[in-house]
Backbone as a ProteinNet text record, in pm:
[ID]
protein_1_A
[PRIMARY]
MPHVLVYGGSGALGKNLVDTFANDGWTITSVDFTRNEATPHNVVLDPSHDIHQIPKYVVEALGHITHFDAMINVAGGWAGGNVASEDIFETTQKMYQQSTWTSLITAHLAAKFLKPGGVLVLTGATAASSPTPGMVGYGMAKAAVHHLVKSIGAEGGGLPDKAKAVAILPSTLDTPMNRKFMPNADHSTWIPLQEISDKVVAWARGREQITTGSLIRIFAKDNKTTFTV
[TERTIARY]
-1359.9	-1331.1	-1288.5	-1171.3	-1126.9	-1216.8	-1217.3	-1308.3	-1227.7	-1251.5	-1182.5	-1284.4	-1249.8	-1327.1	-1252.9	-1324.3	-1266.6	-1342.9	-1280.8	-1341.5	-1309.2	-1414.3	-1396.8	-1412	-1495.6	-1507.2	-1579	-1632.5	-1700	-1620.2	-1500.3	-1412.6	-1338.2	-1256.7	-1186.1	-1096	-1009.2	-921.2	-1000.4	-1099.9	-1181.9	-1252.6	-1309.5	-1376.9	-1279	-1160.5	-1060.3	-1017.1	-1002.9	-967.8	-1076.3	-1202	-1313.4	-1312.9	-1295.4	-1293.7	-1176.2	-1060.8	-940.5	-952.1	-1001.3	-1022.4	-1126.5	-1232.1	-1335.5	-1276.9	-1193.5	-1130.6	-1034.5	-987.5	-896.3	-971.7	-1103.8	-1182.2	-1218.6	-1221.8	-1253.6	-1400.6	-1453	-1576.5	-1538.4	-1613.4	-1579.1	-1694.1	-1663.5	-1757.8	-1707.6	-1790.7	-1755.6	-1823.4	-1749	-1803.3	-1785.3	-1895	-1886.3	-2022.7	-2029.5	-2155.8	-2249.2	-2198.1	-2280.4	-2245.5	-2339	-2317.1	-2216.7	-2141.8	-2062.4	-2136.3	-2193.2	-2278.8	-2200.9	-2068.2	-1987.3	-1984.1	-2033	-2040.1	-2176.7	-2233.4	-2362.7	-2351.6	-2229.2	-2207.6	-2163.4	-2254.7	-2226.5	-2272.9	-2190.7	-2232.3	-2238.4	-2360.4	-2379.2	-2392.5	-2303.2	-2300	-2397.7	-2446.5	-2537.6	-2457.1	-2449.6	-2368.6	-2420.2	-2544.1	-2597.9	-2552	-2491.8	-2442.9	-2327.4	-2324.5	-2207.1	-2090.7	-1971.4	-1858.3	-1832.8	-1872.8	-1851.1	-1951.4	-2058.7	-2156.6	-2114.2	-2031.1	-1998.6	-1929.6	-1828.1	-1763.4	-1861.4	-1948.9	-2046.4	-2141.4	-2184	-2275.4	-2211.5	-2086.5	-2019.2	-1996.6	-1955.2	-1935.1	-2064.3	-2176.3	-2305	-2342.9	-2314.3	-2348.1	-2266.5	-2147.9	-2060.1	-2073.7	-2169.9	-2180.8	-2196.9	-2248.4	-2270.2	-2144.6	-2039	-1916.5	-1818.3	-1761.7	-1666.6	-1529	-1481.1	-1349.4	-1330.3	-1234.4	-1185.7	-1041.1	-1004.2	-865.9	-778.6	-840.7	-769.1	-866.6	-814.5	-896.8	-818.6	-883.7	-816.1	-893.8	-823.9	-888.4	-828.4	-912.4	-868.6	-959.1	-1034.7	-1114.3	-1020.2	-1060	-976.1	-1025.6	-944.7	-979.4	-860	-879.8	-770.2	-825.9	-749	-780.8	-650.8	-644.9	-527.5	-545.3	-441.6	-447.2	-332.7	-283.8	-181	-243.1	-160.1	-215.6	-278.1	-254.1	-316.7	-455.7	-491.1	-620.4	-734.6	-837.8	-951	-1026.9	-1022.8	-1098.2	-1009.7	-891.7	-796.1	-851.8	-933.7	-988.1	-1090.9	-1173.3	-1274.2	-1208.7	-1111.6	-1049.4	-967.2	-899.8	-820.4	-910.4	-1021.3	-1115.2	-1168.3	-1197.1	-1246.5	-1142	-1015.7	-909.5	-893.5	-904.4	-894.7	-1010.8	-1129.5	-1245.5	-1232.2	-1182.7	-1176.6	-1060	-949	-829.3	-795	-772.9	-729.3	-840.3	-960.5	-1071.4	-1108.7	-1114.1	-1148.2	-1039.9	-914.6	-805.6	-816.3	-849.5	-864.8	-982.7	-1092.3	-1207.1	-1166.9	-1098.7	-1058.7	-963.5	-872.6	-780.5	-856.3	-953.9	-1035.5	-1115.5	-1169.9	-1241	-1146.6	-1023.3	-925.3	-896.1	-892.4	-869.9	-981.8	-1100.8	-1216.4	-1237.3	-1210	-1252.9	-1140.4	-1021.1	-914	-866.8	-848.2	-803.5	-656.2	-611.9	-468.4	-388.3	-283.7	-204	-260.2	-370.7	-431.7	-355	-404	-334.9	-426.2	-373.2	-440.7	-360.3	-426.2	-359.5	-433.2	-361.7	-416.3	-346.2	-405.1	-353.4	-300	-169.8	-106.2	-78.3	33.9	70.2	219.1	283.1	424.5	447.5	356.7	373.1	383.9	316.1	313.9	441.3	536.9	667.8	757.5	711.4	785.5	689.8	740.8	651.2	547.5	426.1	318.1	256.5	333.6	283.7	159.3	142.8	27.2	-94.1	-80	-193.2	-171.2	-169.6	-126.3	-223	-352.5	-448.7	-435.3	-417.4	-397.8	-272.2	-163.1	-37.2	-45.7	-111.9	-128.2	-207.6	-315.7	-402.3	-330.9	-258.1	-187.1	-68.6	0.5	110.9	59.4	-61.7	-121.8	-147.3	-184.4	-203	-70.3	36.8	169.3	203.2	177.5	205.4	118.1	-7.2	-98.8	-45.8	-0.3	49.4	174.8	264.6	384.3	346.3	246.1	202.3	135.1	52.4	-12.6	91.8	196.2	299	392.2	389.1	475.3	412.8	493.4	444	329.9	222.2	105.9	16.5	31	-45.6	-192.9	-232.3	-374.2	-429.7	-351.2	-400.5	-393.4	-468	-458.4	-316.7	-290.4	-157.7	-109.9	11.1	79.3	11.6	-87.6	-144.8	-44.6	-51.4	42.5	-32.6	23.3	-34.2	70.4	33.4	122	41.9	112.9	51.3	108.6	22.7	69.6	78.1	189.1	212.7	228.9	118.9	129.9	158.8	220.5	224	92.2	88.2	-39.3	-97	-224.4	-293.2	-352.2	-351	-407.6	-557	-635.3	-780.4	-846.8	-970.5	-1042	-1051.2	-1069.8	-1081.4	-949.8	-837.3	-708	-677.8	-714.9	-693.3	-780.1	-899.9	-989.3	-931	-876.5	-829.2	-682	-607.3	-466.3	-437.6	-505.1	-492.9	-355	-278.5	-148	-31.5	-61.7	44.3	114.3	229.2	304.2	243.9	155	83.5	173.5	292.7	384.5	438.8	417.7	461.4	344.8	229.2	112.2	101.2	40.3	34.3	-97.7	-94	-217.6	-281.7	-411.8	-481.7	-458.8	-451.2	-436.7	-305.7	-201.6	-72.7	-86.4	-158	-177.1	-265.5	-375	-467.3	-399.7	-322.2	-252.6	-155.7	-87.6	9.2	-61.8	-171.7	-245.4	-300.1	-351.7	-400.9	-286	-169.6	-53.1	-14	-19.8	8.3	-96.9	-222.8	-332	-326.9	-284.5	-273.3	-146.2	-51.4	75.6	172.5	139.6	230.9	353.9	338.2	450.6	447.2	563.9	572.3	585.8	528.8	538.7	580.3	639	679.4	583.3	525.1	425.9	485.1	406.4	450.3	519.8	530.6	603.8	521.8	591.9	535.1	590.5	504.4	547.8	520.4	627.6	615	597.5	511.8	480.3	505.3	596.1	632.2	613.5	601.7	600.6	690.2	763.2	847	850.3	825.8	823.5	729.5	614.5	509.9	552.7	653.3	695.4	675.8	604.4	570.3	666.8	710.7	804.4	747.3	760	718.8	844.6	863.7	982.4	943.2	1016	992.4	1086.9
3821.4	3740.7	3599.9	3551.8	3417.8	3310.4	3194.5	3086	2959.2	2893.7	2770	2659.1	2538.8	2419.5	2342.9	2308.1	2227.3	2095.9	1988.7	1855.7	1799.5	1764.1	1727.8	1849	1944.1	2071.7	2068.4	1951.6	1942.2	1863.9	1819.9	1756	1859.4	1814.1	1906.4	2002.3	1948	2034	2110	2046	2112	2234.6	2223.5	2338.4	2452.2	2416.8	2520	2588	2510.2	2567.4	2661.2	2618.4	2701.8	2835.1	2830.4	2954.1	3043.5	2982.3	3059.7	3123.7	3048.6	3106.5	3217.9	3199	3302.6	3430.9	3417	3534.5	3604.6	3530.8	3588.1	3642.8	3640.1	3701.9	3613.6	3482	3388.8	3347.8	3310.4	3233.5	3087	3011.3	2871.4	2780.8	2675.2	2566.6	2444.1	2391.7	2272.6	2150.4	2041.1	1913.6	1812.5	1757.2	1660.3	1593.9	1501.8	1432.9	1514.4	1620.3	1713	1855.4	1946.7	2086.6	2150.5	2244.2	2332.3	2465.3	2496.9	2614.6	2745.6	2737	2859	2914.2	2835.9	2883.9	2849.6	2937.9	2907	2812.3	2781.8	2701.2	2560.6	2466.2	2328.9	2230.5	2129.4	2011.9	1898.4	1855.6	1754.1	1617.6	1527.8	1394.6	1301.4	1204.6	1103.5	977.4	936.1	817.9	689.1	690.9	571.1	557.8	664.1	658.6	559.1	487.2	409.3	506	465.9	558.6	603.6	522.4	560	664.5	685.7	788.5	927	929.6	1056.6	1155.7	1114.5	1213.9	1282.2	1206.1	1263.7	1357.7	1316	1399.5	1533.9	1531.6	1656	1744.1	1684.7	1762.6	1833	1761.5	1821.9	1932.4	1910.8	2011.4	2139	2125.5	2241.4	2301.2	2252.9	2291.2	2439.3	2513.5	2657.5	2739.4	2675	2746	2746	2861.2	2870.6	2817.6	2852.9	2804.9	2823.6	2750	2769.1	2817.9	2901.5	2947.3	2847.3	2770.1	2666.9	2554.6	2432.9	2316.6	2230.8	2196	2128.6	2002.7	1892.5	1773.2	1741.2	1745.3	1707.2	1598.7	1531.3	1417.2	1301.3	1217.7	1103.6	1033.8	943	867	782.6	699.1	613.7	478.9	373.8	239.5	163.6	83.2	1.5	-139.3	-219.9	-359.8	-397.2	-522.9	-574.1	-679.7	-744.9	-836.6	-961.5	-986	-1099.6	-1066.2	-940.2	-897.6	-951.6	-1001.9	-1059.2	-954.8	-830	-725	-639.5	-691.2	-610.3	-563.9	-647	-608.4	-497	-507.2	-403.7	-271.4	-275.7	-150.6	-86.8	-169.4	-113.7	-48.6	-113.7	-53.3	79	82.3	205.9	316.5	282.4	382.2	436.1	347.2	393.9	485.6	451.5	536.2	672.6	674.8	799.9	888.8	831.1	910.1	912.2	793.7	788.2	831.2	778.6	808	955.5	1012.3	1154.7	1241.9	1199.6	1274.1	1266	1147.4	1130.7	1213.5	1214.7	1296.7	1443.8	1490.9	1631.8	1665.6	1574.4	1596.9	1601.6	1513.7	1513.1	1642.7	1687.9	1815.8	1930.3	1921.6	2026.4	2032.1	1916.6	1914.2	1986.6	1987.8	2051	2195.9	2225.8	2353.6	2445.1	2391.2	2475	2573.1	2697	2796.4	2772.9	2816.7	2810.5	2885	2820.3	2880.3	2858.9	2784.6	2758.9	2655.5	2630.1	2541.9	2427.1	2305.5	2184.8	2127.1	2103.3	2046.5	1919.6	1808.4	1681.4	1642.9	1547.3	1513.4	1371.1	1360.3	1232.2	1215.8	1153.1	1134.5	1106	1167.5	1140.1	992	928.3	786.9	699	737	654	664.6	745.1	750.9	636.9	562.5	450.1	331.8	212.7	99.1	128.1	77.4	96.3	-40	-130.1	-266.5	-274.5	-181.3	-184.8	-111.8	-50.4	19.8	15.2	-106.7	-128	-65.7	-73.3	-14	136.5	197.5	342.5	382.8	310	341.6	326.1	219.8	198.8	312.2	351.6	455.8	590	624	752.4	750.4	637.3	627.1	644.2	597.2	615.4	763.2	838.7	983.3	1049.1	1006	1060.5	1035.9	914.1	880.6	963.9	983.1	1063	1204.5	1265.8	1403.5	1411.1	1315.7	1315	1299	1217.7	1195	1318.9	1385.2	1508.2	1614.9	1618.5	1720.4	1695.5	1573.9	1541.5	1592.5	1597.2	1642.1	1552.4	1612.7	1536.4	1493.2	1555.6	1515.9	1550.2	1640.9	1666.5	1794.4	1868	1993.2	2106.3	2214.1	2330.9	2388.6	2472.7	2530.7	2604.2	2573	2637.6	2615.5	2527.3	2491.3	2405.5	2412.4	2339.3	2245	2125.7	2026.6	1984.5	1985	1938.2	1851.5	1772.6	1696.4	1743.9	1758.9	1782.2	1647.3	1625.4	1499.6	1528.7	1551.1	1583.4	1460.4	1484.8	1381.5	1395.9	1376.4	1379	1519.6	1532.5	1660.7	1680.3	1803.2	1835.8	1861.4	1754.4	1763	1716.4	1756.8	1709.4	1557.3	1493	1347.4	1281.7	1333	1276.1	1297.1	1412.4	1436.9	1344.7	1313.7	1224.4	1083.9	1034.7	896.6	881.5	992.8	987.1	1097	1092.2	1202.4	1215.1	1106.1	1108.4	1124.8	1150.3	1168.2	1302.2	1315.8	1441.7	1538.2	1622.8	1712.2	1821.6	1837.8	1938.7	1896.8	1768.3	1719.4	1709.8	1757.2	1755	1886.4	1880.6	1997.4	2071.5	2197.8	2276.6	2292.9	2277.5	2289.4	2425.5	2529.6	2664.5	2681.8	2611.5	2620.2	2571.7	2460.8	2407.4	2499.7	2545	2631.3	2759.6	2820.4	2944.3	2920.3	2806.5	2775.9	2751.7	2677.6	2648.6	2777.3	2866.9	2995.3	3075.8	3072.5	3144	3089	2956.9	2897.6	2939.2	2933.7	2965.5	3111.2	3198.6	3340.9	3374.3	3280.7	3308	3384.5	3396.5	3465.9	3380.9	3248.5	3156.2	3063.5	3033.9	2956.2	2806.7	2726.8	2581.2	2526.3	2406.8	2338.7	2224.8	2221.6	2119.3	1979.4	1887.6	1750.6	1726.9	1830.7	1819.2	1748	1673.3	1614.7	1695.1	1767.1	1860.8	1800.4	1758.8	1695.5	1801.7	1770.4	1865.8	1798	1856.3	1803.2	1911.3	1868.2	1962.1	1907.2	1997.3	1962.8	2082	2055.7	2163.6	2275.9	2235.1	2329.4	2419.4	2377.9	2452	2364	2416.4	2340.2	2372.2	2266.6	2281	2216.8	2286.5	2235.4	2211.5	2087.9	2055.8	1973.1	1994.7	1917.6	1798.8
-1544.7	-1424.9	-1467.1	-1422.7	-1460.3	-1400.3	-1463.8	-1426.8	-1402.6	-1289.9	-1255.7	-1232.7	-1275.3	-1242.1	-1134.5	-1027.6	-919.6	-913.5	-960.4	-953.8	-814.9	-741.6	-601.3	-512	-555	-484.7	-352.2	-313.4	-184.2	-81.1	-116.8	-19.7	62.5	154.7	244.6	166.5	82.2	3.5	-102.1	-159.8	-260.3	-206.3	-87.8	-26.3	-0.9	46.3	72.2	-57.1	-162.9	-292.7	-343.4	-332.1	-377.5	-303.6	-172.2	-93.1	-132.8	-155.6	-188.1	-326.2	-422.5	-555.2	-550.3	-471	-459.2	-401.1	-299.7	-238.1	-333.8	-434.5	-533.6	-655.5	-650	-755.9	-873.3	-852	-959.4	-955.5	-1071.9	-1080.8	-1066.8	-986.2	-960.2	-998.1	-1072.3	-1095.6	-1021.3	-931.8	-854.7	-915.6	-925.9	-972	-859.9	-811.5	-701.8	-684.9	-590.4	-564.5	-476.1	-415.4	-337.7	-377.4	-356.8	-390	-294.2	-346.1	-261.2	-256.7	-141.3	-130.2	-138.7	-139.4	-149.8	-291.9	-388.1	-526.5	-584	-665.6	-727.3	-846	-887.4	-1007.8	-967.9	-978.8	-938.1	-1044.7	-1069.4	-1144.8	-1043.6	-1010.8	-907.1	-973.8	-939.1	-998	-928.2	-1002	-948.3	-918.6	-791.8	-758.6	-821.7	-871.8	-936.3	-1081	-1135.8	-1273.3	-1286.2	-1394.6	-1429.2	-1451.5	-1412.2	-1421.7	-1565.1	-1661.6	-1801	-1848.8	-1772.6	-1807.3	-1758	-1655.2	-1590.1	-1683.9	-1761.3	-1848.6	-1943.3	-2007.1	-2099.7	-2026.7	-1907.8	-1829.3	-1795.6	-1753.3	-1715.3	-1837.9	-1948.7	-2071.5	-2111.1	-2104.4	-2140	-2042.2	-1913.8	-1812.4	-1830.1	-1887.3	-1907.5	-2047.2	-2123.6	-2263.6	-2289.1	-2190.5	-2208.7	-2180.9	-2132.6	-2094.3	-2210.7	-2239.1	-2350.7	-2312.9	-2193.4	-2152.2	-2001.9	-1948.5	-1812.1	-1819.5	-1723.3	-1714.5	-1639.3	-1550.3	-1474.8	-1442.8	-1433.4	-1401.1	-1302.6	-1191.9	-1080.6	-1043.7	-1022.6	-966.5	-830.5	-728.4	-593.8	-536.8	-623	-577.5	-546	-453.4	-418.8	-294.7	-246.4	-126.9	-86.9	14.3	61.6	102.9	76.4	125.3	142.9	247.3	273	219.6	237.3	196.2	104.5	119.5	29.2	-62.3	-143.3	-243.2	-181.3	-52	14.8	68.4	68.3	123	37.2	104	31.5	-49.6	-3.9	-73.9	-164.4	-200.5	-275.7	-409.8	-473.8	-604.3	-589.9	-486.7	-462.9	-426.1	-334.9	-290.8	-402.5	-482.6	-592	-696.6	-728.7	-823.5	-769.9	-641.3	-579.5	-587.9	-562.2	-569.4	-711.6	-809.7	-948.2	-983.7	-936.7	-965.6	-899.1	-775.6	-700.4	-742.4	-782	-812.9	-961.5	-1019.7	-1159.2	-1254.4	-1233.3	-1324	-1319.6	-1199.6	-1189.1	-1251.5	-1240.3	-1304.2	-1455.8	-1506.2	-1650.6	-1702.5	-1627.5	-1666.5	-1672.2	-1568.8	-1564.2	-1678.1	-1709	-1820.8	-1953.3	-1969.4	-2091.8	-2103.4	-1991.1	-1990.4	-2027	-1978.5	-2009.2	-2158.7	-2223.7	-2368.2	-2442.4	-2383.4	-2446.8	-2404	-2275.9	-2220.3	-2171.3	-2147.9	-2093.8	-2201	-2161.6	-2259	-2294.1	-2411.8	-2442.5	-2335.5	-2286.9	-2180.6	-2042.1	-2031.8	-1901.2	-1820.4	-1699.5	-1605	-1563	-1568.4	-1521.3	-1405.9	-1292.5	-1175	-1133.2	-1128.1	-1081.3	-951.3	-879.4	-747	-742.6	-722.3	-699.2	-550.6	-518	-377.4	-366.8	-268.5	-244.6	-219.1	-146	-111.5	-234.7	-343.6	-463.5	-545.4	-499.7	-564.3	-517.6	-417.6	-360	-347.2	-312.9	-291.5	-183	-203.8	-105.6	-72.2	-11.1	10.5	97.8	189.7	278.6	226.1	108.4	44.6	-106.1	-157.7	-295.6	-395.9	-370.9	-462.8	-470.1	-355.4	-348.9	-424.8	-400.1	-466.7	-617.4	-662.3	-806	-870	-805	-860.8	-868.9	-763.8	-764.3	-860.5	-869.9	-965.7	-1108.2	-1133.7	-1265.7	-1294.1	-1191.7	-1208.9	-1244.2	-1179.3	-1210.7	-1357.9	-1403.7	-1543.6	-1637.3	-1599.6	-1680.8	-1699.9	-1592.5	-1601.4	-1688.1	-1672.3	-1757.6	-1904.4	-1930.6	-2068.1	-2125.6	-2044.8	-2089.6	-2120.4	-2039.4	-2056.4	-2173.2	-2227.8	-2341.5	-2471.9	-2576.1	-2706.5	-2753.2	-2798.8	-2841.7	-2727.8	-2610.4	-2492.6	-2498.2	-2587.2	-2607.2	-2549.9	-2473.4	-2416.4	-2519	-2496.3	-2584.3	-2585.3	-2682.7	-2701.7	-2576.8	-2536.4	-2424.5	-2288.8	-2282.4	-2152.1	-2075.5	-1943.5	-1858.7	-1765.1	-1747.3	-1656.2	-1555	-1428	-1321.6	-1225.6	-1148.1	-1039.8	-907.8	-809.7	-673.7	-603.9	-533	-462.9	-314	-244.6	-102.3	-17.8	96.9	200.5	276.5	405.3	477.7	485.8	448.8	457.2	596.1	641.3	772.4	755.6	762.2	748.7	878.1	902.3	1021.6	1027	912.3	910.8	950.8	899	935.7	1083.5	1136.6	1279.5	1364.9	1315.4	1389.1	1399	1287.1	1283.8	1321.7	1325.2	1365.3	1467.3	1582.8	1679.4	1741.5	1742.9	1809.3	1712.3	1586.2	1486.7	1506.5	1444.1	1449.2	1347.2	1393.4	1302.3	1244.6	1298.9	1244	1107.9	1071.7	941.1	842.6	884.9	797.5	721.1	604.8	516.8	535	575.2	584.8	447	441.3	313.4	248.7	332	277.8	201.9	245.7	176.5	32	14.5	-120.3	-202.6	-144	-217.9	-264	-175.9	-213	-328.4	-324.5	-430.3	-563.4	-560.5	-683.9	-745.8	-663.5	-714.3	-775.8	-713.1	-767.3	-904.2	-920.3	-1051.5	-1153.2	-1111.5	-1203.3	-1248.3	-1159.6	-1191.4	-1270.3	-1270.6	-1335.8	-1248.4	-1119.8	-1028	-998.3	-1008.6	-996.5	-1117.4	-1172.2	-1294.9	-1265.9	-1353.9	-1344.7	-1480.4	-1478.1	-1600.9	-1626.7	-1745	-1773.4	-1763.1	-1711.3	-1690	-1557.7	-1474.9	-1348.2	-1241.2	-1157.4	-1036	-919.2	-850.9	-747.5	-610.2	-543.3	-412.4	-304.3	-208.9	-102.4	31.7	108.8	239.8	345.5	468.6	580.5	691.2	755.4	869.7	962.9	1089.4	1189.2	1146.4	1093.4	1050.6	934.6	859.1	740.5	617.6	518	398.1	284.7	214.4	103.6	-22.1	-134.9	-265.7	-348.6	-396.2	-475.5	-597.5	-707.3	-830	-832.2
[MASK]
+++++++++++++++++++++++++++++++++++++++++++++++++++++++++++++++++++++++++++++++++++++++++++++++++++++++++++++++++++++++++++++++++++++++++++++++++++++++++++++++++++++++++++++++++++++++++++++++++++++++++++++++++++++++++++++++++++++

């Protein structure tokens, strides 16, 4: 039975991924600050830990595992603000911790645990491909994830032989939280979580091919989702 690690497995997209991988016959290990009860395999993080302690803690918690067939990071968050905002330093640091740091941890774990030929998926954002003046910390953090994936995909990137790394760059996800805070938005342009989960499972299974180092943009229009490199 193939084994996948989902970092951020208790978030909206993470839960959907865990369920989708389970339905496809995978063993799932979730890493998050809370347990995902849909899988018996959880690494529960302590929010009081210094961020520099987390990588070592997770590596030790996974010490009994020989390898993963796929490793996914969908941890993240959002914060607004431009460079004039009084809290810009706090929000930017938070965005780096939630998006860039978790992606770096997952990539480091992949260097240790991903099987040769395995798949690593990190989460960027379509918005970070352009200027983000109203959410500069978020844009910086996600752009760093894009750079990380390109670097991993280059020669000497550090992954096992023939392993592939890609980033998904979604626009707005159709989550309960987004619907709560944006009830009047055009939901036909939002991306259903299941569309992403199905695609990630297809990549992990090898049913659809990916090119390492790719940034895969995800858009929706008129309730139709498109994946483009």
